[in-house]
C-alpha positions, 0 to 999 in steps of 0.5 A: 553464476546468476542468482535465481529469481526470488519469485520462481514458482509461477503456479500453486504448489501441492498444498495450495492446490489442496486448499483450493480443492477444499474451498471449491468443495465448500462452495459446492455444498452451500457454504459461503466461504467464497460468496462475493455477492454484495448483499451477502457481504453487507449482511455478513458485516452487519451481523459480525459487528452488530452495527448498521451505520455505514457512514455514507454510501460513497463506498458502494460503487467502488465495491460494486466495481471491484467485485464485478472485476473479480467476478469477470476473472478466473480467480480460484475458489481459494482466492474467492474465499480470501477476497471475501475475507478481505472485503468483510474486514474492510466493511466491519472496519467501516462500521466500527469507525462510524460507531467510534465517531458517534460515541466519541464526537470529540475525535472530529477535533483531533488535529492532523497537523503538517503530516509528512507523506512519502510518495513515489513509485514502488521500490524507490526507497519510500520504506527506508525514508519513512523509517528514518524520518519517523525516528525524529523526536516528535514524529511517528509512523504507523505500524501494520497492526494499527493500519489493518485495524485502526479502531481500538477493540478495547478501552484498555490501551495495553490489552487493545495493543495486544489484541490488534497486534495478535490479529495482525500477526495471525494475518501475516502468518497466513500470508507467509504460509501461502507466499513464503517469498515475501519474507525476502521481497518485503518482510512485514511484521505486526510492528513494522511501518507499512504503506497506509493504503489499508486506510483507503481500503475501508472505502474500497478506493485503493489504486494499487489493487489494479496492480496487485490483483489484476483489476484492470477495469476497476483501476482506471475507473477509480482514477476518474472518481472523486476520491475526496470522500475516501481521503476524509475517511482516511483522515478519520482513521488517523484521528482515531489512531493519533488520539491515543498518542497526541502531539506526534507528527505523522510520517506516512508512505504510499505510492497510491497517493501519486494517483490521488494527489489532488484529493490528498491535498484537499483533505490535508492542505498543510501536507508536506510531500516527499517525492522519491524518484528512480529509473522507472525500469527498476521500479516496474521490474522490481514491483512486477516480481512482488505483485506476481505473488498476489497474482499467483494467489488469486489465479493459481498461476501467472504469466510473467509477461502479462504483468509488465504491461499492466504495471507500465500502463498503471504507473504511467497514469499515476505519475502523469496525474501527479505531475498535472497536480504539481503543475498547478500546486507549485514547488513549496510543498514538495521535496524531491529525493533521488534514489541514488542520492538516498542510497549514497548519503542517507544522513544528508537526505534526512537533514535536507528534508528535516530542514525543509519541513521543520522536523527535528534535526538528528546527527549523521551518526544517529541516522547512520545508527538507524540505518544499520538497524534497518539493514541488520534485519534485511533477509536478503537481496531481492532478485528479478529481471526485466526480461522475465516480465516482458519489459523493454527498457527502451520502450519504458524510457520513451514512455516515461520520458516526460517524467524522467526529464522533469525530475532529472532521473538517471536512467540506466542504458539498455545494455545494462538490463537483463 
């Protein structure tokens, strides 16, 4: 008997409907819990932080485009409150970052040398690779608590860590309350290493928001913009974070970098790129299951067959852009990793990457021990299907043929998909 899908519920459960009614009532009596007016957001961020220097205005148009996209869509009252909260967090992060650099100008000289970026489609083993690579002596990755609040909140490092971890865990507790399936799809804890897109969110320049939030006007527009300013601020966040732990080489991961590989390499000209590859049907179907949770939170319900086409179109744009950049870049700075090879022999893959990018080598036994640790905390198998999300494997393979041929990606025959 087939195992049921990990994400089964397609609409709000009773408790979520009640919360949504409460948020709707709050709006009707004049409370600004879901006010997405840009001026209101900017003023609230100034008031909360006591600061008013934004560090430039290049974030304004992406913010405007994002809010306009949300305002054109039927998101729930509860979702409006959530979006407002996220926007305020990112705006205050901006203000604190600018102030921190004003108070500590020496941060501009903090080097980010030869960072390792793990890029590739979602669900291609990037999490596993980052975890294993970051265990090498002299390396580190970024935990969730540093990513969501990159600027210290206390001069005392112990207290600072406690406060930022507490804030991150509070955010996660709310997330799991409204989306309990995420524990099995992709569990995040305050201390787990996560995708670094939150450092781009402070510039409101996150390609992935098109997928997770259905912002299909914002997403294509963003890819036509100059994202170098956003990556410069991303680098500033890294400088703030690494100033307290100098001498460590960063290992970062995020599929969003596929969509902006040119901007990333302009800001980090010595970056070392590890690009993971997998059958795009697998990637699309798995990620559809994951982002369906976000669609349900935002819209109160989702139609699975609407998600697949959005995912197919967006990820194809991303990989085509990345391939164009790579065609001009050459091969020296990019190492390709096939998902099948990674699953079959992680120690060999790690050794090859270490040799290519001058990371400290570790024995197969050490890598295997780390792999056992990772697997010990896994919550269960993520179950999904292509048919549920309106995905035609034959069509996907045809549309992505230039990608799969270029990187010799093994694709499964359509008869194997259900």
